[in-house]
C-alpha positions in Angstrom: -30.7 10.8 -35.2 -30.1 14.3 -33.8 -29.6 17.1 -36.2 -25.9 18.2 -36.4 -25.7 21.9 -37.2 -23.1 22.7 -39.8 -21.2 26.0 -39.9 -22.2 28.5 -42.5 -21.6 32.1 -43.2 -24.8 32.5 -45.2 -27.5 31.5 -42.8 -27.8 31.3 -39.0 -28.2 28.0 -37.1 -31.8 28.8 -36.2 -32.9 29.0 -39.9 -31.2 25.8 -40.7 -33.0 23.9 -37.9 -36.3 25.6 -38.9 -35.8 24.2 -42.4 -35.2 20.7 -41.0 -38.3 21.0 -38.7 -40.6 22.1 -41.5 -39.2 19.3 -43.8 -39.7 16.7 -41.0 -43.2 18.0 -40.4 -44.1 17.6 -44.0 -42.6 14.1 -44.1 -44.8 13.1 -41.2 -48.0 14.6 -42.8 -47.4 15.0 -46.5 -49.2 17.9 -48.1 -50.5 19.3 -44.9 -48.9 22.7 -44.0 -49.4 23.1 -40.3 -51.7 25.9 -39.6 -54.6 26.9 -37.3 -56.8 24.5 -39.2 -54.4 21.5 -39.0 -52.0 20.0 -36.5 -49.3 22.5 -35.4 -45.6 21.8 -35.5 -44.7 20.6 -32.0 -41.4 21.4 -30.3 -40.7 20.5 -26.7 -38.6 21.2 -23.7 -38.5 19.6 -20.3 -37.6 21.2 -17.0 -37.4 19.6 -13.5 -38.3 22.0 -10.7 -36.2 20.0 -8.2 -34.4 23.2 -7.2 -33.4 26.6 -8.7 -33.6 26.2 -12.5 -30.3 27.6 -13.7 -28.9 29.2 -16.9 -27.7 25.8 -18.2 -31.3 24.6 -18.1 -32.4 27.7 -20.0 -30.7 26.4 -23.1 -33.2 23.5 -23.0 -35.9 26.1 -23.5 -34.2 28.8 -25.7 -33.0 26.3 -28.4 -36.5 25.1 -29.3 -38.0 28.6 -28.6 -35.8 30.2 -31.2 -36.5 27.5 -33.7 -40.2 27.6 -33.0 -40.2 31.4 -33.4 -38.6 31.2 -36.8 -41.1 28.6 -37.9 -43.9 30.8 -36.7 -42.4 33.8 -38.5 -42.7 31.8 -41.7 -46.5 31.5 -41.2 -46.7 28.0 -39.6 -48.7 27.2 -36.5 -46.3 26.1 -33.7 -46.8 24.7 -30.3 -43.8 24.9 -27.9 -44.4 22.5 -25.0 -42.6 22.8 -21.7 -43.1 19.7 -19.7 -42.7 20.5 -16.0 -41.3 17.3 -14.6 -42.9 18.0 -11.3 -44.0 14.3 -10.8 -40.3 13.3 -10.5 -39.1 12.1 -7.2 -37.5 14.5 -4.7 -33.9 13.2 -4.7 -32.0 15.2 -2.1 -32.0 18.4 -0.1 -30.2 21.1 -2.2 -27.5 23.1 -0.5 -27.8 26.9 -0.1 -31.6 27.3 -0.6 -33.1 29.8 1.8 -35.8 28.4 4.0 -34.7 24.8 3.7 -32.9 22.7 6.3 -32.0 19.1 6.9 -35.6 18.2 7.9 -36.5 18.2 4.2 -34.6 14.9 3.9 -37.8 13.2 5.2 -39.5 14.0 1.9 -36.9 12.3 -0.3 -38.7 9.9 -2.6 -42.0 11.8 -2.8 -43.2 13.6 -5.9 -41.9 17.1 -6.1 -45.5 18.4 -5.8 -45.8 16.5 -2.5 -42.9 18.2 -0.9 -43.5 21.4 1.1 -42.1 24.6 -0.4 -39.2 26.3 1.4 -40.2 28.2 4.6 -41.8 31.6 3.9 -42.7 30.7 0.3 -46.2 31.7 -0.9 -46.3 28.7 -3.2 -48.2 25.4 -2.5 -45.3 23.0 -2.8 -41.7 22.6 -3.8 -42.2 22.3 -7.5 -44.5 25.4 -7.7 -41.9 27.4 -5.7 -39.1 26.8 -8.2 -41.4 26.9 -11.3 -42.6 30.4 -10.4 -39.2 32.1 -10.8 -38.7 30.4 -14.2 -42.2 31.3 -15.4 -41.5 34.9 -14.6 -38.2 34.9 -16.4 -39.6 33.2 -19.5 -42.3 35.9 -19.7 -39.6 38.6 -19.5 -37.6 36.8 -22.2 -40.6 36.7 -24.5 -40.9 32.9 -24.6 -44.3 31.6 -25.7 -45.1 28.1 -24.5 -47.7 25.7 -23.3 -46.8 24.4 -19.9 -47.7 20.8 -19.0 -47.6 19.6 -15.4 -46.6 15.9 -15.4 -48.3 15.6 -12.0 -51.6 16.8 -13.5 -51.1 14.5 -16.5 -50.5 11.3 -14.5 -52.9 11.9 -11.6 -55.7 12.9 -14.0 -55.4 9.6 -15.9 -54.4 11.4 -19.1 -51.6 8.8 -19.7 -53.6 5.8 -18.4 -53.8 4.0 -21.8 -50.2 4.7 -22.5 -49.3 3.2 -19.1 -51.4 0.0 -19.8 -49.8 -0.2 -23.3 -46.3 0.0 -21.8 -47.2 -2.8 -19.3 -48.6 -5.0 -22.1 -45.4 -4.5 -24.1 -43.0 -4.6 -21.1 -41.2 -7.6 -22.7 -40.4 -5.6 -25.9 -39.3 -2.6 -23.8 -37.1 -4.8 -21.6 -35.5 -6.4 -24.7 -34.5 -2.9 -25.9 -33.1 -1.8 -22.6 -31.3 -5.1 -22.1 -29.1 -4.3 -25.1 -27.6 -1.4 -23.1 -27.6 -2.7 -19.5 -24.4 -4.8 -20.1 -22.6 -2.3 -22.3 -20.1 -0.1 -20.6 -20.3 3.4 -22.0 -17.0 4.9 -23.1 -15.7 7.8 -21.0 -17.3 11.0 -22.0 -15.1 13.9 -23.1 -15.9 16.5 -20.6 -15.7 20.2 -21.7 -15.9 21.2 -18.1 -16.5 19.6 -14.7 -20.2 19.1 -14.2 -21.6 21.1 -11.3 -24.0 19.8 -8.8 -27.0 21.5 -10.3 -26.3 20.0 -13.6 -26.1 16.5 -12.1 -29.5 17.2 -10.5 -30.9 18.3 -13.8 -29.5 15.2 -15.5 -31.0 12.9 -12.8 -34.3 14.7 -13.0 -34.3 14.3 -16.7 -33.5 10.7 -16.6 -29.8 10.5 -17.5 -28.2 7.2 -18.4 -28.0 4.9 -15.4 -31.3 5.8 -13.8 -33.5 3.0 -12.6 -35.3 1.6 -15.8 -37.8 -0.7 -14.0 -35.8 -3.9 -13.9 -36.3 -5.9 -10.7 -35.8 -9.4 -9.4 -39.5 -10.0 -10.0 -39.2 -9.2 -13.6 -39.3 -6.1 -15.7 -42.0 -3.5 -15.1 -41.8 0.0 -16.7 -44.1 1.5 -14.1 -43.3 2.7 -10.6 -46.2 3.5 -8.1 -45.9 6.1 -5.4 -46.6 4.4 -2.1 -50.1 4.7 -0.6 -48.6 4.7 2.9 -45.7 7.2 2.7 -46.1 8.7 -0.8 -42.5 7.7 -1.7 -41.3 5.8 -4.8 -39.3 3.3 -2.9 -41.6 0.6 -4.2 -41.2 -2.6 -6.1 -43.8 -4.1 -8.3 -44.1 -7.8 -7.4 -46.9 -8.9 -9.6 -49.0 -7.8 -12.6 -51.9 -9.4 -14.4 -52.5 -8.2 -18.0 -56.1 -9.3 -18.1 -57.3 -7.8 -14.9 -54.6 -5.1 -14.7 -54.2 -6.0 -11.1 -50.8 -4.8 -9.8 -49.2 -5.6 -6.5 -46.3 -3.6 -5.0 -44.4 -3.3 -1.7 -42.7 -0.3 -0.2 -39.2 -0.7 1.2 -39.5 2.6 3.1 -42.6 1.9 5.3 -43.4 -1.8 4.5 -46.8 -0.9 2.9 -48.2 -3.5 0.5 -51.1 -2.9 -1.9 -52.9 -4.5 -4.8 -54.5 -2.0 -7.2 -56.2 -2.2 -10.6 -53.9 -0.2 -12.9 -56.8 0.6 -15.2 -58.2 2.7 -12.4 -55.0 3.8 -10.6 -53.2 7.1 -11.2 -50.6 7.4 -8.4 -47.4 6.5 -10.2 -45.5 7.0 -13.4 -43.6 5.3 -16.1 -39.8 5.1 -15.5 -38.0 7.8 -17.3 -36.5 5.9 -20.3 -40.1 4.9 -21.1 -41.8 8.0 -20.0 -39.9 10.3 -22.4 -40.5 8.4 -25.6 -44.1 7.9 -24.6 -44.6 11.6 -24.4 -42.9 12.1 -27.8 -45.6 9.9 -29.3 -48.5 11.2 -27.2 -47.7 14.9 -28.1 -46.4 14.3 -31.6 -43.1 16.1 -30.8 -41.0 16.9 -33.9 -38.2 18.9 -32.4 -36.6 18.6 -29.0 -32.9 19.2 -28.0 -31.1 17.1 -25.6 -28.2 17.8 -23.2 -24.8 16.1 -23.3 -25.9 13.7 -20.7 -28.5 12.2 -23.1 -26.0 11.6 -25.9 -23.9 8.8 -24.7 -24.5 5.1 -25.6 -27.5 3.8 -23.6 -28.7 7.3 -22.8 -32.3 8.3 -22.6 -32.4 9.9 -26.0 -30.7 7.0 -27.8 -32.8 4.3 -26.1 -36.0 6.5 -26.4 -35.4 6.5 -30.2 -36.1 2.7 -30.2 -38.8 2.6 -27.5 -40.9 5.4 -29.1 -41.9 3.0 -31.9 -43.7 0.8 -29.3 -46.1 3.7 -28.8 -46.5 4.3 -32.5 -44.4 7.5 -32.6 -41.2 8.8 -34.0 -38.1 10.2 -32.3 -37.9 14.0 -32.5 -35.1 15.6 -34.4 -32.9 18.0 -32.5 -29.4 19.0 -31.6 -27.3 18.1 -28.6 -26.7 21.3 -26.6 -23.4 22.1 -24.8 -22.4 23.5 -21.5 -23.3 27.1 -20.4 -20.6 28.4 -18.1 -20.6 31.4 -15.8 -17.9 34.1 -15.5 -17.5 35.6 -12.0 -20.8 35.0 -10.2 -20.6 36.6 -6.8 -21.8 34.3 -4.0 -23.8 37.1 -2.5 -26.5 36.8 -5.2 -26.2 33.2 -6.2 -29.5 31.2 -5.9 -27.6 28.1 -5.2 -23.9 27.5 -4.6 -22.7 29.8 -7.3 -25.1 28.4 -10.0 -27.2 31.4 -11.1 -30.7 31.3 -12.6 -32.2 33.3 -15.5 -33.7 35.6 -12.8 -30.2 36.3 -11.5 -29.0 37.2 -15.1 -32.0 39.4 -15.8 -31.3 41.5 -12.7 -28.0 42.7 -14.4 -28.8 42.5 -18.1 -31.7 43.3 -20.4 -33.7 40.4 -21.8 -32.6 41.0 -25.5 -28.9 40.7 -24.4 -29.6 37.4 -22.6 -31.6 36.1 -25.6 -28.7 37.1 -27.9 -26.2 35.0 -25.9 -28.2 31.9 -26.7 -29.1 32.9 -30.3 -25.6 33.7 -31.5 -24.0 30.4 -30.6 -24.9 27.1 -32.2 -26.3 24.7 -29.6 -23.3 22.5 -29.7 -21.0 25.4 -28.8 -20.3 26.1 -25.1 -20.3 29.7 -24.0 -20.1 31.7 -20.8 -22.5 34.2 -19.3 -20.7 37.1 -17.6 -21.4 38.3 -14.1 -18.0 40.0 -13.7 -16.3 42.9 -15.4 -16.7 41.0 -18.7 -20.3 42.1 -18.8 -19.1 45.6 -19.8 -17.2 44.3 -22.8 -20.2 42.1 -23.7 -22.5 45.2 -23.7 -19.9 47.1 -25.8 -20.1 44.2 -28.3 -23.9 44.2 -28.3 -24.0 48.0 -28.9 -21.5 47.8 -31.8 -23.7 45.0 -33.3 -26.8 47.2 -33.0 -25.0 50.0 -34.8 -23.9 47.7 -37.6 -27.4 46.4 -38.0 -28.7 49.9 -38.1 -26.3 50.9 -40.9 -26.6 47.6 -42.8 -23.0 46.5 -42.3 -23.7 43.5 -40.1 -23.0 40.0 -41.5 -26.3 38.2 -42.3 -25.9 35.6 -39.5 -25.1 38.3 -37.0 -28.0 40.4 -38.1 -30.3 37.4 -37.8 -29.1 36.7 -34.2 -29.7 40.3 -33.3 -33.2 40.2 -34.8 -34.0 37.1 -32.8 -32.8 38.8 -29.7 -34.8 42.0 -29.9 -38.1 40.6 -31.2 -40.2 37.5 -31.6 -42.9 36.7 -34.1 -45.3 38.4 -31.7 -43.4 41.7 -31.5 -40.6 43.7 -30.1 -39.2 43.1 -26.6 -39.0 46.2 -24.3 -35.8 48.2 -24.8 -34.0 51.2 -23.4 -34.9 54.4 -25.3 -31.4 55.9 -24.8 -29.0 52.9 -24.6 -26.0 54.7 -23.0 -22.9 52.5 -22.6 -23.3 50.0 -19.8 -19.9 50.6 -18.5 -20.7 54.3 -18.2 -24.0 53.7 -16.4 -22.2 51.2 -14.1 -19.5 53.8 -13.3 -22.1 56.4 -12.6 -24.1 54.1 -10.4 -20.9 53.1 -8.5 -19.9 56.8 -7.8 -23.4 58.1 -7.0 -24.6 55.0 -5.1 -27.9 55.3 -7.0 -28.6 58.9 -6.1 -31.1 60.0 -8.7 -30.4 63.7 -8.7 -26.6 63.1 -9.0 -27.2 60.4 -11.7 -29.4 62.7 -13.9 -26.9 65.5 -13.5 -24.1 63.3 -14.8 -26.0 61.6 -17.6 -27.3 65.0 -18.8 -23.7 66.1 -19.2 -22.6 63.1 -21.3 -23.9 64.7 -24.5 -24.6 68.4 -23.9 -26.0 68.9 -27.4 -28.6 66.2 -26.8 -29.0 65.9 -23.0 -31.0 63.2 -21.4 -34.0 64.7 -19.7 -35.2 61.8 -17.6 -33.7 58.7 -16.0 -36.6 56.7 -17.7 -34.8 57.3 -21.0 -31.9 55.2 -19.7 -34.0 52.5 -18.2 -34.1 49.5 -17.9 -30.4 49.4 -18.7 -29.6 51.9 -15.9 -31.4 49.6 -13.4 -29.5 46.6 -14.6 -26.1 48.4 -14.3 -27.0 49.6 -10.8 -28.0 46.0 -9.8 -24.7 44.8 -11.2 -22.7 47.3 -9.1 -24.6 46.5 -5.9 -24.8 42.7 -6.3 -21.6 41.7 -8.2 -18.9 44.2 -7.3 -17.3 43.6 -3.9 -17.5 46.5 -1.4 -13.7 46.9 -1.4 -13.7 47.4 -5.2 -16.4 50.1 -5.1 -15.4 53.7 -6.0 -15.2 56.2 -3.1 -14.4 59.8 -4.1 -12.1 61.7 -1.7 -13.7 64.3 0.5 -10.5 66.5 0.8 -7.5 67.0 -1.4 -4.4 64.8 -0.8 -2.2 67.7 0.3 0.8 65.5 0.8 0.7 64.0 -2.7 0.1 67.4 -4.3 3.0 68.9 -2.5 5.3 66.0 -3.6 4.7 66.5 -7.4 7.5 67.6 -9.6 7.2 70.4 -12.2 6.0 67.9 -14.9 3.2 66.6 -12.6 2.0 70.0 -11.6 2.0 71.2 -15.3 0.0 68.2 -16.4 -2.7 69.0 -13.8 -2.7 72.6 -14.8 -3.3 71.8 -18.4 -6.1 69.4 -17.4 -7.8 72.0 -15.2 -7.5 74.7 -17.8 -9.3 72.6 -20.3 -12.2 71.3 -18.1 -14.8 74.0 -18.9 -14.3 73.8 -22.7 -14.2 70.0 -22.7 -17.0 69.2 -20.2 -18.7 66.3 -22.0 -17.9 62.6 -22.3 -16.3 63.0 -25.7 -14.6 66.3 -24.7 -13.1 64.9 -21.5 -11.9 61.8 -23.3 -10.0 64.0 -25.8 -8.7 66.2 -22.9 -7.5 63.3 -20.6 -5.8 61.4 -23.4 -4.4 64.6 -24.9 -2.6 66.1 -21.9 0.3 63.6 -22.0 0.6 64.1 -25.8 0.9 67.9 -25.4 3.3 67.4 -22.6 5.4 65.3 -24.9 5.4 68.1 -27.6 2.8 66.3 -29.8 -0.5 67.3 -31.2 -3.6 66.3 -29.1 -4.7 64.0 -31.9 -1.3 62.3 -32.3 -1.4 58.5 -32.5 0.0 56.8 -29.4 3.5 55.4 -29.2 4.8 52.9 -26.6 6.5 55.7 -24.8 3.3 57.9 -24.9 1.2 55.0 -23.5 3.5 54.8 -20.5 3.2 58.5 -20.0 -0.6 58.3 -20.2 -0.8 55.4 -17.7 1.4 57.4 -15.3 -0.9 60.5 -15.7 -4.0 58.4 -15.2 -2.7 56.8 -12.1 -2.0 60.2 -10.6 -5.5 61.4 -11.3 -7.0 58.2 -9.8 -4.9 58.7 -6.6 -6.0 62.3 -6.3 -9.6 61.5 -6.9 -10.3 58.1 -5.4 -7.1 57.1 -3.5 -6.4 54.1 -5.8 -4.5 53.8 -9.1 -7.4 52.4 -11.0 -11.1 53.0 -11.2 -14.0 53.9 -13.6 -13.0 55.4 -16.9 -11.6 58.8 -16.2 -14.0 60.9 -18.4 -17.0 59.3 -16.7 -15.3 59.7 -13.3 -14.7 63.4 -13.8 -18.3 64.0 -14.9 -19.5 62.1 -11.9 -17.3 64.0 -9.4 -18.4 67.4 -10.9 -16.3 70.3 -12.2 -16.0 72.2 -8.9 -15.1 69.2 -6.8 -12.5 68.1 -9.5 -10.9 71.5 -9.3 -10.7 71.2 -5.5 -9.3 67.7 -5.4 -6.7 68.5 -8.1 -5.4 71.5 -6.2 -6.8 74.4 -8.2 
């Protein structure tokens, strides 16, 4: 049965699963601590490169990665397998993929490695094209793994004995599957509507309801790819256990062939048999499964019974929940609004993305922010970093942070001067990425310890710039006025003019991020007869909002914009004086 993570304030979920994995490993091989000299602990993930591999799929990898890394930190030898299910059938032409048109429908039914890559791709085939982006992202995320191509495994004959064994025991397998074929699964409680990409992932991973090999000619757990058209629209019509002669016909092209299965490697076991066969073949101890594998008759449940036929045991592992997206802009979506790890890594540093998966138990759904929420997320991350540094973070929070910034191998690259993301985004917005303007503004944020080079703020600065350019609509970008708004300035009453006078008088002595923050918030307080450090009241907050709206209108023609202290620094003292009527 899958592990169910229990809530705890003392340890994080990764440590608890690592305890379970080590205990299970020792149960399977009593007295043998997995090390370089013995069999390693094997954890596994499976990914189907049927299209862009999205952030929901990344949980399939990050969950065992984090557990494997913890086991590795404890001195155990660990092997994290990622099975690339590139021998799966090509199911449909995905929408929104550049370089792909309706003509790709002719390849439906072929192995993914026998489908051409999108036009203009440097990769050999469809599967390699979509694997490449994920491979690059996993390297940036610090994920160590052994990749296994299922095309290579099947076509090389690596699984030949397992295929023959499954065919000899097809009656036993059929009896297990028959227990579920007539059962109607209860309606699943959906946390959120399943998107098209998730359905593809579920199909590619063998979700409940996929063809399990039953035909009118009997049950056969093996499906050949046609020798005529390469498609899997084939039906096994006869099989001889003694000679291993197998006959099949293809409904797509009419091709019929008799082969000797002991010498034939152009086909694969149906998914509900293939998955448990691999558990036994690789000795997998830990592998998570998605919600689609957790219903009655699902691949994980049925596989738990079938794996015994191959002399293996079902892995332990949690069910993982939905990963949502907050505000993905269509302009940068890889496919219909479903972003990939590469999309996320363009706007956030790798440790932050790792943290999102590390801090939530696998059975907890969460969202990855592509909208303004990413600024709050970065604020939360920086506050956690400060708490970890001063020792005030809770143990589980400190553990999640540690797993985000380093692996058993070492630290992930980080930004030397991690300035607030929202500040960097505002600067990038106002300067449009102009390096000289950017370094001028950043050097004035902290005059006592000025930043000397943009490299000190990278890669965070680059991520903030990418977020501004790819996720913020053009009509929401900040454009500083070229000339003062003479009409608005002339219409101000005495109170409005006095508030601007006080702000202008304090610019030079407050020209830093902290100083301008004090000045901007303090002017309405002084105007109300209060001290600059007085605590805000409801009336004072109204006065502050009115003052802020006036400044925004005079500087950027709107009543909102980047944080005013950052905006003032970005505009520059002389230009601020000009636009405010000095």
